[in-house]
N, C-alpha and C positions, 0 to 999 in steps of 0.2 A: 532257520539256522543262521542266516545272514544277520538277523537282528540280535541273535544271541552272541555272535562273534563281536559285533559292534559294542554290545553291552560289556562283554568281558574286557575288550580292549580299552573301553572308557574307564572301567574300574581300575585296571592296571595302571593306566596313565595317571589317574587321580591319586592312586595309592603312592606310586613312586614320585610323583610330583610333590605330594605332600611331604614325603621324607626329605626331598631335596630342599624345599622351602622351609620346613619346620622339623629339623632333625630331632629336636628334643621331644617331639610328640611320640617318638618311637622308643620303646624300651624292651630290651631283650635281657632276661635274666642271665647272669653269668654262666649258669649251667644249662641254658638252652631248653628249659622245660616249658617255656611259654613265651607268648608275645603280648604286650599290653600297650594300648594307646593311652598316652598321658597328655595332660594340658598344663604342664608345669614349666616355669621358666628355667629351672635347674634340672639337670639329669637325675633320673631316679638312682637310688643307691644300688650298687652292684657289688657282689663279692667275687673275689678271684684269688688265684695263687700266683706266685712269682715263678714263671716257667724256667727261668735261669737257675733257680736254686734246686729245683727238683724235689723240694720238700713240701709236705702238706701240713706241717705243724703250725705254720704261720698263715693266717687268712688275711687278705687285704680287703679294704672297704673304701669306696669312694662314691659320693653323691648324696642326694637328699633321701632321708628315711621316709618311706610312704607305706601305704596300706598293705602292699605285697611283701614288705621286708621281713615280716615274721615268717611267712611261708618260705621265702628264699633262705632265711637263716636255718630254719628247721631242716630244710632239704639238705643243705651242705653239712650241718652238724651231724645228721644221721649217717651221711655218707662218709664223713671224715671225723670220727670221734676223737682222733689224735690231735685235733687242733688245740694249741696251747695259747696262742697270742692272736689277737685281732689288731692289725695295724691299720689305723684310720688315717688315710692319706689326705682326704679333703671331704669333710662331712659338715656342710653348712647349716644343717638343721633338719627339722621334721615337719611334715604336713599331716601327721597322724600321731597325736600324743599317746593314744592307747597302745598302738603298735610299738612305738618307741620304748615305752616303759616295759612292755611285755618282752621284747627282745633283750632289753637291758638286763632284766631280772634273769633271763635265761643265760646270758653271759656270765653273770655272777654265780648262778646255780651250777654251771659247768666248770667253774674255777678258771675261766679264761682271763688272761691278762690283756690289757689294752696298751697300745703304744702309738705315739704320733711321731712320724719320721721327719727328717730334716726338710724344711720348707712346708711341712704339712700344717693343717689347721682344722680345728673343730669349733663349732659355735652353736648356741641355742640347744636344740635337742641333741645335736652331735656331742656337745659337752656333757649332757646328761648321760648319754650312752658311754662315753669315755669313762666317766666316774664309776660305771659298773664293774670295771676291770678288777680282778682280784689283786693284781699288782698293776699300778699305773705308772708308766714311764713316758718320757718324751725326749727328743733331741732339743737342746736349748733353743735352736733356731726354729721355733714353732709358735703358733698362736692359739690361745684358748679364749673363746668369746662367750659372753653371757649377756642377757638382757631380761627385761620384764616381759609380761604377756598382757594382752588386752582381750577382754571378753566382749560379748555382744553388747552388753549394757555398760559395764564399768571396767576400768583398768585394774590390774591386779593390786596396785597400791591403794585403790579406793575401797577395797574390802577390808573389814577389820581382820586382825590376825587370827581370831578364833572362828572365822567364817568357814563353812564347809567347803567352799571352793578351793581352799588351800590344802585340803586334807590329802588328796591323792599324791601331790608332790612331796609333802612332808613325810608321808608314809614311805614313799620311794626312797628318799634320802635316808630315812631311818633304816630301811632294809638293807641298804648297801653301805651303811656305816659312815655316812657323811653328815656333819652337823647341820641341824636346821638353820643355824646362823648363816650358812652359805646360801640357802634358799632366799632368806630375807635380804641378804646382801645383793643377790642377783636382781631382785625387784627394784632396788634403789640404784643399781649401778648404771642402768641405761633404760630408756623407754623401749617399748616393743619394736619400734621402727628403727632402732639404732643398736649398736653393739659396743660393749665395753670389753676391751682386750685385757685380760688379767696380767698384772705385774708379777715379777718373780716373788715379791713379798706376799702378794695376795694368794698366789699359788701355794706358797708355804703355809700361810696362815690357816687356810681352809683344807689343807691336806689333799689338794687336788691331785698332786703326784705323790706316790707312795714314798719315794725318797727324793727330796729336792736337793739343790746345791747347798742349802743351809743344813739339811740333815747330814749330808756328807761332811760338812764343816764340823759338825758336832762329833762325828765319828773320828775325824782326824785329830780334833782336840783331845778326845778320850784316848786315842792311840799314843799321841805324843806325850801325854801326861801319865801314862801307865807306868807301873813299877818296872816293866821290862825296859824302859828307856832310861832308867836310873838317874833321873833329874837333869839329864842333857848338859852336864857341865862341859865347858870348853875343854877339848882334848879327849873327851870321853863320849862325845855325842854323834858317833859315826852312824848309828841307827837312824837318828833324826835326819841327818844329811841324806841318807839313802832314800828315806820316805819322801822328803821334799823334792829331791831330784827326780824320783820316779813320777811324782805328781806333775812336775813341770814337763817332763818328757811326754806323759800321757796327754797332756793338753796341747802339746805341739809348740811350746815356747821355744824360741830360737836361742842360741848360745853365743856368747862372746868367746873367741879363741877356742872353739870346738869343745867347750866344757861348761857345765853349769857351775863348777867349782872355782872360786877365787881364793886361793890359799895364801896365808901370810903367817909370820911369826911375830911375837911380841914378848917383852919381858915384863913379868908381873912383879912390881916392887915389893908388895906385901909378902909374897911367898919366895921372892928371890929366885924365880924359876922362869924359864923360857917356854912358852906355849906355842904349839902349831894350831892355828885356827883356820876355819873355812867358811866363807860366805857362799850361799847358793844363789846364783844370779841367772835370770832368763829374761827375755823380752818379747814383745809383740810389736810389729811394725805398724805405725799409723797409716791411715788411708789418705789423709790430707796434708799432714805436717810430719812426715816420717823423720825429719831431722831435729824435731823438738821432742824432748822426753819429759815424761812424768815418772818419778820414782815412787813406787809403793813399797814401803819397807816395814819389816817386823823382826825383832830378834827372836831366835829360836832357842838360844842357850838359857840355862837356869843355873841352879846352885849345886846340883848333884846330890851326893850322899854326905850328910854331916852327922857324926856320932851315931851311926847305924840307922838314922832316919833318912828316908828318901824324900827329898824336896821336889815334888813332881811338877810344880809350876804350871798348873792347869790355866790359871788366869795370867800369870807372869812367866812366859808369854806364849804358852801353847795356843791361847785364844787368838792373839794377833797373827801367829803363824798359820793356823788353820784358816783364818779369814783371808790371809794372803793367798793361800792355795785355792780358796773359793773364787776369789777375784780373778786369778789367773785362768781358771776354767771359764768363767763368764766371758772375759774379753778374748779368749781364744776363739769364741764363737762369734761374738759381736765385735767386729773390728773397731777400735777407737780411732778418732781423728789424729791424735797425737800418738807417737810411740810410747809404750809403757814398759818400764823396767820393773820387774818383780824381784825384790831383794830380801832374802832371808839372812839377817846378819847374825854372826857369831860374836861371842865375847863382849856383849853389852854389859853383862853383870860385873865384869872385871875392869870396866872403864871405857865403854863405847868403842872398843877397838875395831870391831867389824865395820861399823859405819864410817869410822874415821879413815880406815884403810881404803874403803870404797871411794870416798870423795877425794882422798889424796891420790888415788890411782884409778880414776874413773875410766870405764870402758868407752865412754863418749866424751866429748868436750864438755867441760863444766858449764861453759856459757850456754850450751844447748839443753841443759837441765833446767826446766822452767818452774818445776814444783816438786817438792818432796812431801809425801804423805806418810806419816809415821803412825803405826798402830801398836799400842803397848798397854795391855790389860783392858779387856773388853767384856768380860763375862761375869763380873760379880759386883753388884751394887744393890743394897736393900732398898734404896730410894729410886731405883731405875734411872739414875743420873749418869750421863756420859758428857765429858768435857771436850770442847773443841778449843785447842790452845794454839796460839800463833796469830790470831787475827788482830791483836793489838798492834803488831808490826806490819801486818798485811791486811788492813781493814777492807780492802776491795773484795776479799773472800767472804766476809761476814754477811753482807747483804745477800749474796748468792745462796749461802748455806741456810740462812734464816727463811728463805722462800721455799725450801724443800720440805714436803710433807713427810711425816713419819708417824709411827704408831702413837696412838693417844697416850699410852702408858709410858712412853719413853720421854724423859726430861732431858732436853739438850741445853747445856750451859756453856757459856764462853768465859774463859778466864785462865788463871795460872800463867799469864804471859806478860803482865804489867809489872815492870821492875819497881814501880812506886807503891804497889799494893803489898804491904808487909804483913797482911792478915792471912795470907795463904802462901803455899810453896810456889816457887818460881820454877817453871818446867822448861824453859828455853835452853837450859844447859844440862838437863837431867836425863835425857833419853836419846835415842838415835837420831832425833831431829837436830841435836846440837851441832855436830860437825857440818851439816848443811847450812845451819844458821850462821856459823862462823865464816863459811865460804860465801855468804851472801845469796844463797839459794832460798827462795820463798818456801816456807814449810808450815805444814798444819799437822798437829798431833791430836789423835783421838785416844782418850784414856779416861780411866776412873781415878778418883782419889784413893790413896792408900786405905786399906781395910784390915780387918782383924786377921785375915789369912796371909797378908803380905809377907813374903819371905818366911813362911812357916810351913811345917809339914801339912797343915790343913788346907793349903792351896791345892786342892784335889778336885778331880772332875765331879765327884758326887756332891760337892758343896757349891757348885757353880749355879748361876741363874740362867738356865738355858733359853728361856723365852726372851729374856732381856738381851742376851747375847745375840740371838737371831735378829732382834730388832735393831741393835747397834750395827751389825754387819750389813743389814739391808739399807740402813741409813747411809753408811759409808759408801756403799755401792752407788746409791743415788747421787751423793755428793761428787763422786769421781765422774760419773756420767755427765752431770751438769757442768763441771769444771772442764771436762774434755770438749763439750760442745760449745762452751762459751767462756774461754779463759779470760779472766778479768786482767786489765792492764796492771802491771806491778807498780804500786806506789808504796815503797817501804818507809815506815816511820824510822826516825833516827834511833839507833841503838844507844842505850844508856849504860 
């Protein structure tokens, strides 16, 4: 009896001592049906509900997918068939591919959505499981990682593409509706021992998220250029004002003088009429240089209705306005170093009145505005060409912009800013960059050249080049991020 007690005491000491020294060796399923000893560096995946919500329609997951994850998932889904969303807080990968694919296919079969919450992340096999969601969403402040895999003999990239070893992964992506191009991309993105974190452009390109910020941008462009908005003519564009203001408010932009609206009047010489116009202005405070401002602007007005035809202005300039709303959403999550003013200008079509009023009545000191970025017509070009205009006068920005990677199909050109070049139109006085230019504020414009639909009823959403537009918007986002991180010293060329 004494020996038995000594043995039991020894076993208890060893067991609890092991737990204290190596807590990751112990894994208890979230539903308490079993205890498993594991020899993994990361904690095994567990499923749980949020006790504060009192709801069981959202299941939470955290940890590494392992051989018992399938049994755990089956247990909870049978007990709670009402589950609609799997929230993946932190899922760094899998140690069992077969289990991972099996659980992922069950997620899709049950029509369960997947979501990554703020500060959450998934990688490797966790990314594969996230992709199984019927709808896939994430907070912008999240990370999604991918990498290649290595076999016992060869690395994934060393097998030919038609080799049998790739089949199970290709079949999986096919079954969940993800392009096989994404699989090949992951193999090249990073070796097995490293992780490549997807950019917002890559997330959009491969449909990793069901609705990305670029998809929302397209929706806003379509809405702004719909017949319901009647061409957004100055004085008649209140619906557009409301949509932009609501978007700014939803993203948490701050206001000047307790309102997003900057109202002003001007006299139109051609019509001999006084108009009441409204700029929509919001801002995001910078983390390092809050007293230095970048202005990102786009005019939202267009031509209205002419002889019973609605001029919807999808490209001119619902495209720039929707891109502005997208950028506001992005920087509401990722705080810039400089403060950023987001300005939707009115009355551009009648003579740049909105931007002129803004810079003549700035909400901050003009000397503190270090750069204006103007977006005017971004979504239609048969040759996939977008122009960057302004670097003739501000050459310090050209080197930075030329270093930024972009979609292979996107053609980035520089021009329309040299007064000595009489072969093309001169843009420095033609859009909302002009009032800033005249005030000596460095400015860069992104735009296409005029096209067949310019100021025509055919400037309609259905005629736009949506993939091109997304590529342009993603490129502009990257330019702003780079400029914000390393603002070049201003060296202005003499104006002529």
